[in-house]
N, C-alpha and C positions, 0 to 999 in steps of 0.2 A: 536385693542388694546385700552383700556380705557385711558383717559387722565391722570389719577393718575398713572397708571402703566407705561405709556410712560415717565412721568416726573422722576419716580424712575430709570428707565433704562437709561435715558439720564444723570442723575446725576452720576450714577455709572460709566458710560462710560467716563464721563468727569473726574472723579477722577482717573480712570485708565490712561487716557491720560496724566493727570497732573503728576502723579507719574512716568509715563514712561519716562518723560523728566528729572527726577532727578537721581542723583547718589545714590548708597546705603548709602553713608555717609550722604547725605542731608536728606534722609528719616529717618535714624536711629540716627542722631546726629553726631557720629564719626564712631564707629564700632558697630556691633551688641552687645546689652547688654548682650547677652549670648554666647559670642564667646568661652567661656571655658566649656559650658555645654556639658556633655557627654565625655569630654576629661579628662582622669585621668592622673595626673602627680605625680611622686614621686621624691623628691629631697633629696640628701644625704648631710648632714651638719656635719662637724667635729668641735669640740671645743678644746680649749687649757686647759680645766679643767677636773678634775676627774669625774667619773660617779656620777650623781645626786649632784654635788657640790652645796652647798647652794647659793641661790640668783642668781649667775651668771649661773650656770648649770641648776638649776631648772627654771630659767627665760626663758632660751631657750626652755626648754621642754614645758612650758606654751605657748610660741610663736607658736610652732609647733601645739599644740592642737587648738589654736585659728584659725590658717590657715585652718585646716581640718574642723572645725565647720563652719566657715564663707563660705567655699567653698562647703558645703554640701557633703564633703567627696571626692571631685574631686582633691584636692591638699593635698598631704601627704608629710610631711617633717620628715625624719628619722634623729634623732640626735645621733651622735656617740661621746662619750667622748674621751679624748686624748689617743693616742697609740692603738686605736682599728682599725681605718683605716690608720691614719698617726700619727707621733709623734706630741706632743703639739705645737712645734714651726715650724712645716713643713706645717701647714695648708694653709699658704699664697701661697706657690709654688704649692701645690697640687690643689688648686682651680684655680690658674692662668692657669695651664696646662690642666684643665678639668678632672683631676683624680677624684675629688669630685665636688659637685655643689656649695658648700659654706662653710663658717666657722664663728665661733664666737670667738673673741679674742680681742686684744688691738692693735691699730695702732702703738704704740711706739715700739713694738717688731720688726718692719720692718724698723727701721731707717737706718740699714745697706744697704738697697736697695735704699733708698732715704731719706736724712736727714729731708726733709719736712714732711714725714709721722709721725714723732714724734709729730709734732704740732697738728695733728688731735686728739691726746689724751688730749691736753692741754699744758700749760706752767707753770713751777715752779713759784710761786708767781704771777700767772696770774689770768685769769678769773675763777670764780666759775661756777658750773653746769648750773645755770639759764642763766648766761651771755654767756657761750659757746653755749648753745642751740639757743640763739638769733643770735649769729654769724653764726652758721651753717644754720639756716633757712632763716634769713633775711639779713645777712651781707656778703654773698658770700662764706662762708665756704664750704657748700656742693658742689657748682660748682667747686671749686678748688680741693676738695678731689676726686670727680668723674673724673675730667679731668686727674689728675695724676695717679689715679688707673686704668684708661682706658688703659694706656700704658702697663699695666700688665694683660689686659683682665679681669678686675675686676670691680664690681659695688657695692659700699658700702652704707650701712645705719647705722645710729646710732643704737646701740644695747644695750643701758643701760648707766648709769653714776653712779660711785661709790660715788659721793659727795666728800667732803674733806677727804683725806686719812691721816692716822696717820703717824708720822715721823719715826716710826720703833722701834724695840726691840734691846736693846744693852746689851751685857754681862757685860759691865762696864759703870759707869756713865760718862756723858760728861760734864765736868766742864768748859772747855775752848776750843778754836779752836785747841789748841795743842793736845787735846785728840783724834782728828779725824785723825791725821797724821798717815798714814800707816794702818789705819783700813780697814779690808776686809769686805765689805758690799754688800749683795744682793740688788741691786737697778737698775731698768732698765731705759731706755729712757733718756730724757733731765735731769731729776733729778739726774741720775747717772753721767752725764757729769758735772753738777754743783758740785756734791759731790767730783768729781775728782779734781776740782779746789781747793777744801778745803783740799786736801791731802788724801782723801779716795780712796781705790782701789775698784771700782765698779765691781760687778760680776753678771752675768745673769744666774739664775737658774730657772727651772720650779718648780711648786708648790710642787710636790712630793719629791723633793730633799732638800728642804730648812731646814726642822727641823733637819734632820740627819747631815747636814753640820754645822748647828748652835750648835748642841749638841756636835759634835766631835771637834769643834773649827776650822774647815776648814774656816768658816767665823766668824766674830766677831759681826755682826749685820745684821738685815734684816728689810726691810719694806715689808708689804704685802698689806693690804687694811685698815681695821679698826677693832674695837672690835668684830663685829659679825663673821667675818671669822678668825681673828687672834686667838681668844680663842679656836676655833676648831682645829687650827693647833698646839696648845699647846706651842707656843713660850715662854709664861710666865714661863714655867718650867725651861728653860735653859738660858733665857735672861730677867731678871726681870725689866730692866729699859725701860719704855715705854714713848716715846716722842710724843708731839703734832706735827702736820704736816704743811708743807709749800710747799713741792715739787710736790704734786699732789692735787691741790685745787678743782678739779672737773673732774676726768678722764673719758673720753669717751671710751666706749667699742664699738666694731663694729660687725655688722652682714653683711658679705660681700659675694657676689655671683659671680660666673663665669659670666662675662658680656654677652658673646654670649648665654649662657644657659638662663640667665634671660630675654634677649630680645626676645627669642623664645616663652616665656610663653604668654598665652592669656592675654588680657587686664585686665580681672577681677582678675586673679591670681597675676598679678603684683600689682594691687591695694590692694589686700588682704595682700600681703607680706608687702607692704609699711605701711599700717595702723596697722597691727599687730606688726611691728617693732616699730612704734610710741608708741603703748600701752606698749610694753616691756620696752622701754626707761623710760617712766614715772613710771611704776610699780617698776622697778628695783631700781630706785633712791629712791623712797619712802620706799621700803622694806629695803634698806640699812639704811635709817634714823631710821626706827623703830627697826630693829634688832641690830644696833649699840648701841642704847639707852639701850636696854634690856641687851646686853652683857656687857656694861660698868658697870652696877650694879653688875653683877657676878664677874667681875674682881676686883672691889673694895672690894667685900665681901671676895675675895681670898687674899686680902692684897696688891694688885698691886697698886702702886702709879703712877700718871701721871706727867711727867716732861715737862717743856718747855726748848728748846734749849737756851743756853746763848745768850745774846743780840749780842755779837761779832760774834757768828756763823751766826745769821740771817743777820746781816749787811754784813758779808763776802759773804753770799749766794746771797744777792741782787746784789752785785757787780759782782759775778761770773755769774749770769744769763745774765747780760748785755754782758759779755765777750763771753759767749757761743753763744749768738745770733749773735754777731758781727762776730765771727769766722765762724759760719755756713753760715751766709749770704754771706761772701766773697767766700766761697767754693761752694755754691749751689745757683743757680739762683732761683730754685724752693722754697728753704727754704726762701730766701729773699722775694719772692712774697707772699708766704703764711703768713709769719710773718707780712708783711706790711698790709695785709688784717685784720689779727687778731688784730694788734696794733691799726689800725684805728677804729675798732669796740670797742675795749677797751676804747679808748678815748671818744667815743660816749656814751657808756653805764655806765662808771664809775661814772660820776657826779650824774646820777639818782640812781644808787645803793647806793652811799654814803648818799644821803638825804632821801632814802626810807628804804631799809632793814638795812643797816649799822647803820643809825641814830636810827631807831626803836630799834635795838638790844642793842645799847649803852644806850638807855633810859630804856629798860626793865631790 
């Protein structure tokens, strides 16, 4: 054997010997970069929205397309609108039990299961979308959310944010706090509990039933989201008094999976879902901003005026938020812990928000 050939053979043997003493994870980093290659997976996700519902429904459809594209077709997510696989407000239980693989909805719908879940949508008169995202990512929000959802065999991601929601559509104008007494209003979550403190009778209805209830007088008012979706629902035809919002300053939407099912996915498929959900959250928020602006023009052209709630209503609402938080914290250790985390981050972020965005907007 020539000296050059001997050196090549020796080097190769040495490399093999060196690698032979390593684990697979040491060689490849953590796991094989292609653990999901050749493994085709289909996940079924149900939503709480009608088929092709603008922004929220179409946003989930784009999420599914991104997952398939990024995975080279190995990860397919089939999206089913409400009532196809399960009813709109049954998606939590259906995913928890493994009947379906995941769902897209809003955490505040499940406050009956755990009062703390409502906080993962946000807090009336609390943090806006950008602040809530900071809390989720850097202030411990995600850790708490996933810890509490794990008890239901669920693994959540943020799946969008509506931004500031409008205060709702009313059949009659609100001139004072007295005008809210006995009012029947479709409003979910903690906003509904605050409104109850103001004398309102909060009612939870899925999207498809709201217009009919408002038209027939079964309810006197409804909040929904904002101009982009509200105008499509036609609320202005039967309840012409449209109020600015405070009860949902930046509502988080969720993309939640069956935990056991998610953990069985390959590493790449998990990462694809994670970053596709991040993209959906960003896109959905900015699409709401754009579409709300465009729809507001149309509402004004239709003669709809925008009203602010009287100052006494807002002051009463601020007091009521504190009462609701105090009551819920006494009744639920989970609520108390999640609220403490949220409040700590609010105290951290608010001074910066005040001298940056808030100050700039006041100057503008």
